[in-house]
N, C-alpha and C positions, 0 to 999 in steps of 0.2 A: 504493499499500499503507499502509495506517494505521501508525502507529508503536504501539509495545506503550504500553498505559495503564498506570501502574500508582499505585495510590490508596495512599498511605501518610504517615504522620507522621515528618518527616526528624528526625535525631536531633541535639542541640546537640553542637557542636565546642566550646564555652565554657565548658561546667561546671564543668571542673577547673582554671579560672582563679582565680586569688586575688588578690586586693587586699592591698598593704601601706601601712598607715598611711592609710586612706580619708578621714579628716579633713580632710585638707590640700589636697584635690582644689578646684582652681578660684584655688587661694594661692600659684601658681608655683613650687610644689615638685615635685619628679621622681616619678613614680608609678613603681614598680616591681612588674611583673607576673609572678608566678612560676608556671611549667608544669608542674612537677615536684612529683608528691605526696611527701609525708614519707618518708623512707628506713624500709624494713620490716627487720626481723630478717632476717637469711639461714636458708634452708632446705633441704633434701635430698629427693630420692626417696622415702628411707626414712621420712620423716615421714607419707607419704600412708598412707591406710588399704590394708588389703589387697586391697579391693575394686576401690578407684579403680586400684591398682597393676595388677591383673589386667586391668582395660581397655586401660590402656595397652600393656600388653605384648603383648594380644590385637592390637592394632593395627600393633604392631613386626613381630608373626608375618607380618602380612598385605603388609607394607612389606619387609622384609628377615629370611627366616628366619635366617639367618646371625648376624646380631647378636642375634636373639632366645636364640641357643644360646650366646653369650659372655655374655649376661645372667645367665645360671644362675651363671656363677663370681665373683660380686660377693659373694653371702654367701650363707647357710643360708637366709637370709629368700625372696630373691630365686630360689633354687634351688628352694623348696619351692612359690613362687607360679609360675615358668616351666615346670616339668616337665610339669603336666598340661594347659598348654596347647600346649607343645611336641609333645607325642605325641597330642593330641585327634584329629590328622590323620593317617593312615599310609597309604603307597603300597607295597604289599608288592611286593619282589624277591627276584630267586633267592638272594641274599645273606642276608634273613632268613628264607627258610625253609630253608636249609641244614642238614644234619646238626647241624653244630659249632655252631649260632648260640647253643645253651644255654652252651656251655661258654667260647666268645669274646668273646659279649657278654650276660653272665648278666644285668648292671644294666640294660641296654637293655630286654632281651625283659621282664623284671620291670616296667618303665614302660608297655611296650605293653599286658600284659596288665592292667594297674591303671589306665589313663589314658585308653587308646585309646576313642573314641567312632565314628569315622567310616574304613572302610576302603577303598580302590582297589584293585581285584583285575585284574592282565591275565589274558588268558584262556588264555595259554599255560604259566602257571604249574603245578607240580606240585598236583594234586587234593588227594592225602593230605597234603602239606604246609599247603595251605590250610586243611582240614579240621582238623588238628590245632592251628594257631595260632588260628584263629578260636573254637575251641570254648573257649580259654584266656583269652579276653577278656571280662572281667566285666560290663562298662557299653557295650557295642555299642549303638550306634544304627542306624548305616547301614553298608551295602556296596554298592560301586559298580562292576560287572562292566564291564570294559571290554575291547571286543575286539581284538586285535592285526590290524592291516591283512594281508588277503589268506588270512586263515584261515576266515573264511565269505563266499559269495557274497553273500548278504544276510542281516540280523541284526535282530532287533527287542529291545526293552529290557525285560523283565519283571521288575516290583518286587515281592517277597516280602517279606512283614511277618511275622517269625517269633515265635513266642509261647514255646517252650521257652528255658527261659535268658535270653532277651533279649526282653522285653516288647512293644519298640517296632523292633525291629531291623528295617532295610528293607534287601533285597538286591535285586541286578539281575543277570538272565541270561536267557540264551535256551531255551525249552523244548525237548528234543527234540535238542539238537545238541553241549551241551556236559557233557559227563561230569564236569569239575571242579565247573561251577555246581551239578549235580545233585546229586555228591557233598556238597558243601558245605551244602546247604541243604535236605536230602531233609527236615529236619524241620518246615520253613516251614507255618504252616497260614492265615495272611492274607495276602492279594496285592494289592497296586497294579500294574497291568499298562499298560504304554506301548509299542505298536508303533509305530516311525517308518518312513516311506519310502512314499512313494506308491505304489499299484499292487499293495502287499504285502498278505500276509495268512497267519498263520502255518498250517505244515503241521504237524500231530500226528500222532505215529506211532498207531498200534494198539495199544490198550493202555494208552496214557497217559491221564490225566485229571489236569486242573489243579486245584491246591486251591483252596478257597472263596475268592471275592474279598472283600475289604472294600471296596477302592477299585479300580475300573478305569476307566483312561483309554486310549483308542484315538484315535491321530490319523495323519491320510493313512492310514488302514487298509481295502482292500478288501474288507471284509466279505462272504465269500461262505459261509458256514457254513450249511448245513442243519440243520432242526429236528432231525434224528437225530444229526447232528455235535455240535450243542452238548448235547443229553441224553446223548451218550455222553461227550463231553470236558471238558465245561463245568460249572462250580458257583456259581450266581449266589445263594445260601442266604444268604450274609451281606453281601451288596453294599448300601453306604450311600451311595457315591459314584459315578456316573456320568459320564464325559465323551466324548463321541462328537464330534470335531472332525475336519471334511472326510473323514465315513464315511457309506456310501449308507446311510440312515438306516431306509429302508422295508424292506431286505435285513436288518436286523439285529432290527427289529421283528416281523415274520413269521416269524423262527426261534426268538426266545426268549419262553419264555413269561412271562407278567407277572404270576404268581404269587410267585415269589422278588423282584421289584423293587418291593412294595407298601411295604418299608420304607425306600426312600431318601429320603437327606435333601437331596441335591442332584443335579441333573440338567441335563446341558449338551449339547445337541444341535445340530452344524452340517452340514448335507446336503452332501454332494459324491456325486454319481453321474451326471456328465457322460456317462462311457463306458456308461451303462444307459440303456434307456428311461426316460423321465421319469414318476416315481411319487412326486413332491414333494409330491401332493394328498393320495393315499393314505397318506403318511409323515405329514402334519400329523392328517389324522384319525386314525391310527394313536396320534399323541402326545397329540392330546386323549384320548382313550381311555384312556392310561395315566395321566396326570396327573387323570383322574378316579376312579381307583383308588388310585392312591398316597396315603397315610394323612396323609403331614403332610411336605411339602415347605419347607425351609427356603432353598433358593437353586434358581430357575430361570431356566436360560437358554437360549432356544432361537430359532433362527430357521426361520420357517416361511411358508406361506400364510395368513398372521393371520386373513384373512376366512373361512377353513374352522376356526377354531379359537374357538369360542364361550368368553367373560369367565368363564362358570362353571367351566369348567376351571381358573382361574386361582383364582375363588372358594373354589374348593372347598379351599384353603390358607390360609383368611383367617386363622385364629387361631396360622401358624406361619410364613407366609412374610415373607423379609426382605430377600430381592434378589431382583429381578426384571429380564430382559433379553428383551423379545418384540418381534424385528423381522421384517419381511418380506424375502423372497428377493428381491423388485425391487429394494431399497435405492434409491441415489441416483447410482448409477455415470452415467447417461444423462438426460439433461435433458427429454427430449421423453417420458419415462415416468412416467407417476405412479404413487406409490407408495402403496400401501393404508395407510391411517390408522385406527387405532382410534377407533370413534364418541364425539362426546363426551359421550354419554349413556353409553355401556360405560364411558368413564373415568371419569365422576363416580361411578359404581357401585364401582369400583375402591377411588378413593379413598376412600370410605366402610366398605367392606369390610375392603380390606388395612390393617389396623391398625396392623400390627408393621413395615411396609415402610420401610426406610432406604434403600435403592438403587436406583433404578430407571433402564432403558435404553430409550426409545422411537423410532419413526419419526414425523416431522411433515410431512406434505406440505401445502404451505398453499394448495394446488390442491381437495384434499380434505376440508378441515376449515375452520371459524373461527378462525385462527390465537387472538386475543383470549381467546375463549372457550375454545379447548383448554390455553391457558397457565394462565388462572384454574382449571379444574380441576385441572393439577396442582399447584397452588397449596395444592389441598384435601388433599392427601396430610401428615397432622398430623406423621407421624414422618421424613418425608422428609428426606434432607439432603443426598444425592448423584444428580445426575441428568446425565444423557447423552441430547441429544436431537439426531437426525439430519435434518437438513433439504437442499432442495435449493439449489443458487445461483441468487440473484435475477437473475443476468448473463445475458443473451442475447446469442450471437453475431450476431445477424441485426440488432443496433440499434449505433447510435455511443454511445459512452462519454462523458459530459462530464468534461475534465481535472479533475486534483485530487479527484475522488469515488472513496470506495470503499464501495459499495453493499452486500456481505456483512457486512463490519465495522459500517455502520450498523444493518442488520437485527438482526446480533447484539448491538448495543448495546441495541436497543430492546427485545427479547427480554428480556434481561437484567434491563433496568428492569422490566418487567412483573412477571418472577418473585420479584425482591426486594422490589417494593412490594407484592406481594398475597399473600406467604407466609404461612400459617396452620402454629400449630403451633412445632415445633422450625427455626431457623433455616437455613439454609443454610449448607454447609461447601462444596460444590465443585458448579459447572454447568459443563458441557461442551457447547458447539453444534458438531455435527460436521457441515460444510458438503461437499456433493458425492460423497460417499464418500470422504473423506478418510482416508488410512492413515499412518504411520509410515515405513514402506516402501512407495513408491507410483511408479506410470508415469503421469505427467499424460495427460490428453486428447490424441488425436492426431489429430482431425477438422482440416482448414484453418482453419475458424475459431479454433478454440480455440489452436491453433500461432500464429496471428499475435498472439492475446493474450497468450501465457506468453511471446514473444519482449518483450511490452511489461511484463512483469511482472503480469501479469494472470491468477490460477488460477481455475478451478473449485472445486478440492480445498484447503478450510480448516479452521482447528482453533481456536477461541476457548475460552478456559478462565478461568471467574472462580472465585475462592478466596477463603474468609477466613482472614484469619491470625490470629495470637495473638491480637493488640490488637481483633479484632473489626472490621477494616477489610476491605473488598474488594479485591482486585486482580485486574487483567483482563490477562492476557498469550495471544498467539498462538503457537501449537505450530508449529515447525518440521519439516519433512518431510526424509526422504533419499531421492533420486530416483533412478531407476535401473533 
């Protein structure tokens, strides 16, 4: 394993040393070296500006909330600064919602109404009390709905962005199951939805219709709604951000009409349909048709069968696209399977057309392309400054490795060199080379050859990162994974 390489300028440790009477150097006189700066006048926290004090006290809240409360007692100025920080986040309890709170804690309740911006609510609290308290909070930004264990057999998280009274307020609740949530947030118009739990789908009651979405995030969601269900219960007319992670994409695309999705600004699709017939090719074709119709995407992140997604589906957004993640389902989890790679001619066309692109993530199988030409084409994206490149390990378990060699590290350094030397336009800020399907949380390859290599500290899954620091110098390091 090669050590982490850091290229930087060391700071001087002698810059603060001062010589007294330097004219006597070499004349047998004693040289006194003072390592202490001149004394500074004393100062107190109260000398800091209000903005700096607010930053310091915000960190104190994260470290020790009790000490933050005590800081209010120091002076009227500290009380004025600490109070908004202390009450910014509030966890509702039965005591706060109790009928006599306005009499027993009048000043605390006034501070809640005036300063609170984020609220966490347990699902077993009184709906009427929740509605009454949240209705009085003037600057509410978000509400997190927390389910009490055992209350629901399965539950998702629905995030509502309310318009009436709280322009950006976000609330979380499960539709069709929580009376308290429905009561508290019935005025919500904009919604960001995140449903969690593999193999789960929302069961919407007859007559219920979800509000118009502005952002929709589905993760590990078994989308099994028919076109009739969508027309009856769902409203995509306001959606601008759509993230489908570990969702059967084909099932989604065939039930949701494309017309309400044409104003999307961000689209993120990661297919998971192992429990269904393989329709990933049809899903790719559907994504291509959708991307051709969407007016102006700024962010596109998709994993698909790239050979069935022509690049004109990407060039359709040449005037707006800034972030692109374009990966193939095959990936690099197995060294004996070739991963489809964008043709160099197509990559050159993209580099000329996507003039606003600054972040890019692609696959590069060296058996499927000419690596130097591929890397040279990447250098042609003039505004690109952040790149993630997925590659296969160059190590084979069928050959003996010479001692004290690290082929993947050497290959990564060679790739970094080509990209840094050949870059046109904006300079690189970050280049990541992901080897062998590396992930932050992973299970190493388990076949006999790799198990033997792993015992020697040789791994197929690696991640090398090159970053430019504030001084303009590059640092190269290797990310570590959490195994298990």
